[in-house]
One Martini backbone bead per residue (centre of mass of N, CA, C, O) as a GRO file, in nm:
protein
  119
    1GLN     BB    1   0.177   0.271   0.322
    2VAL     BB    2  -0.076   0.100   0.419
    3GLN     BB    3  -0.427   0.139   0.349
    4LEU     BB    4  -0.760   0.154   0.496
    5VAL     BB    5  -1.102   0.133   0.354
    6GLU     BB    6  -1.417   0.169   0.464
    7SER     BB    7  -1.749   0.039   0.367
    8GLY     BB    8  -2.122   0.011   0.412
    9GLY     BB    9  -2.235   0.161   0.627
   10ASP     BB   10  -2.551   0.158   0.824
   11LEU     BB   11  -2.895   0.180   0.845
   12VAL     BB   12  -3.082  -0.094   0.997
   13ARG     BB   13  -3.291  -0.341   1.033
   14ALA     BB   14  -3.385  -0.591   1.178
   15GLY     BB   15  -3.286  -0.866   0.957
   16GLY     BB   16  -3.095  -0.743   0.794
   17SER     BB   17  -2.850  -0.624   0.543
   18LEU     BB   18  -2.488  -0.615   0.490
   19ARG     BB   19  -2.195  -0.476   0.305
   20LEU     BB   20  -1.863  -0.477   0.363
   21SER     BB   21  -1.571  -0.281   0.281
   22CYS     BB   22  -1.212  -0.328   0.194
   23ALA     BB   23  -0.958  -0.110   0.103
   24THR     BB   24  -0.627  -0.151  -0.043
   25SER     BB   25  -0.326   0.044  -0.059
   26ASP     BB   26  -0.167  -0.204  -0.269
   27ALA     BB   27  -0.039  -0.206  -0.572
   28SER     BB   28   0.141  -0.469  -0.557
   29GLY     BB   29   0.028  -0.687  -0.330
   30ARG     BB   30   0.253  -0.782  -0.128
   31VAL     BB   31   0.102  -0.753   0.138
   32PHE     BB   32  -0.182  -0.864   0.097
   33ASP     BB   33  -0.105  -1.165  -0.001
   34VAL     BB   34   0.018  -1.218   0.320
   35ALA     BB   35  -0.238  -1.140   0.474
   36THR     BB   36  -0.429  -1.100   0.748
   37MET     BB   37  -0.772  -1.051   0.767
   38GLY     BB   38  -1.002  -0.821   0.943
   39TRP     BB   39  -1.291  -0.791   1.160
   40TYR     BB   40  -1.400  -0.533   1.373
   41ARG     BB   41  -1.563  -0.414   1.684
   42GLN     BB   42  -1.719  -0.109   1.839
   43ALA     BB   43  -1.900  -0.035   2.102
   44PRO     BB   44  -2.039   0.142   2.321
   45GLN     BB   45  -1.852   0.098   2.610
   46LYS     BB   46  -1.660  -0.096   2.445
   47GLU     BB   47  -1.459  -0.317   2.331
   48ARG     BB   48  -1.276  -0.442   2.103
   49GLU     BB   49  -1.380  -0.692   1.857
   50LEU     BB   50  -1.396  -0.984   1.711
   51VAL     BB   51  -1.535  -1.112   1.408
   52ALA     BB   52  -1.320  -1.169   1.158
   53THR     BB   53  -1.105  -1.400   0.970
   54ILE     BB   54  -0.850  -1.416   0.701
   55ASP     BB   55  -0.637  -1.562   0.514
   56SER     BB   56  -0.433  -1.533   0.243
   57THR     BB   57  -0.601  -1.774   0.084
   58GLY     BB   58  -0.916  -1.798   0.205
   59ARG     BB   59  -0.952  -2.083   0.372
   60ARG     BB   60  -0.924  -1.941   0.653
   61LYS     BB   61  -1.176  -1.901   0.915
   62ASN     BB   62  -1.283  -1.665   1.172
   63TYR     BB   63  -1.537  -1.660   1.432
   64ALA     BB   64  -1.745  -1.526   1.615
   65ASP     BB   65  -2.007  -1.665   1.792
   66SER     BB   66  -2.215  -1.420   1.739
   67VAL     BB   67  -2.178  -1.455   1.396
   68LYS     BB   68  -2.233  -1.735   1.336
   69GLY     BB   69  -2.425  -1.778   1.035
   70ARG     BB   70  -2.439  -1.447   0.954
   71MET     BB   71  -2.136  -1.421   0.876
   72MET     BB   72  -1.904  -1.323   0.598
   73ILE     BB   73  -1.571  -1.374   0.488
   74THR     BB   74  -1.389  -1.207   0.225
   75ARG     BB   75  -1.165  -1.223  -0.069
   76ASP     BB   76  -0.978  -1.020  -0.319
   77ASN     BB   77  -0.658  -1.038  -0.446
   78ALA     BB   78  -0.692  -0.877  -0.719
   79LYS     BB   79  -0.830  -0.615  -0.548
   80ASN     BB   80  -0.766  -0.575  -0.252
   81MET     BB   81  -1.023  -0.712  -0.093
   82VAL     BB   82  -1.265  -0.693   0.182
   83TYR     BB   83  -1.547  -0.874   0.322
   84LEU     BB   84  -1.881  -0.832   0.493
   85GLU     BB   85  -2.134  -1.036   0.541
   86MET     BB   86  -2.458  -0.929   0.675
   87ASN     BB   87  -2.701  -1.114   0.854
   88SER     BB   88  -2.946  -1.102   1.072
   89LEU     BB   89  -2.961  -0.843   1.217
   90LYS     BB   90  -2.878  -0.689   1.527
   91PRO     BB   91  -2.865  -0.450   1.768
   92GLU     BB   92  -2.582  -0.581   1.878
   93ASP     BB   93  -2.430  -0.499   1.598
   94THR     BB   94  -2.379  -0.233   1.696
   95ALA     BB   95  -2.105  -0.046   1.533
   96VAL     BB   96  -1.780  -0.011   1.475
   97TYR     BB   97  -1.613  -0.107   1.177
   98TYR     BB   98  -1.298  -0.282   1.135
   99CYS     BB   99  -1.013  -0.295   0.955
  100ASN     BB  100  -0.757  -0.557   0.920
  101LEU     BB  101  -0.394  -0.591   0.907
  102ARG     BB  102  -0.156  -0.875   0.884
  103SER     BB  103   0.194  -0.873   0.866
  104PRO     BB  104   0.544  -0.890   0.863
  105TRP     BB  105   0.519  -0.545   0.872
  106GLY     BB  106   0.244  -0.545   1.029
  107GLU     BB  107  -0.018  -0.319   1.132
  108VAL     BB  108  -0.357  -0.230   1.022
  109TRP     BB  109  -0.597   0.037   1.025
  110GLY     BB  110  -0.894   0.158   0.995
  111GLN     BB  111  -1.153   0.406   1.050
  112GLY     BB  112  -1.432   0.310   0.996
  113THR     BB  113  -1.778   0.177   1.011
  114GLN     BB  114  -2.114   0.241   1.057
  115VAL     BB  115  -2.337   0.028   1.241
  116THR     BB  116  -2.706   0.037   1.248
  117VAL     BB  117  -2.949  -0.139   1.451
  118SER     BB  118  -3.285  -0.154   1.449
  119SER     BB  119  -3.586  -0.262   1.626
   0.00000   0.00000   0.00000
């Protein structure tokens, strides 16, 4: 069973930057190499929403309109890692950020990491 562990969440002032990381426990790399990876977030009293996704090759990326130009998703297939670079952070970016893996064998979620942006 593949597991995802997020890290990098923190309290930051508006305008600041953070880098989130997602480590995948897939020693063989068999699942990760064919998986579409994504970052989602859930703010208090709101539904979970898409932030960004990246395909298995790393060439196709998709972003929510609210984060375009401010956030960038990348992956390192050699390390089974996914990252989310977040810049020009706004208070409305405050949420728990979740890493997601989708492969032919199913879907996996991480436990989440808290990002808090103060005004």
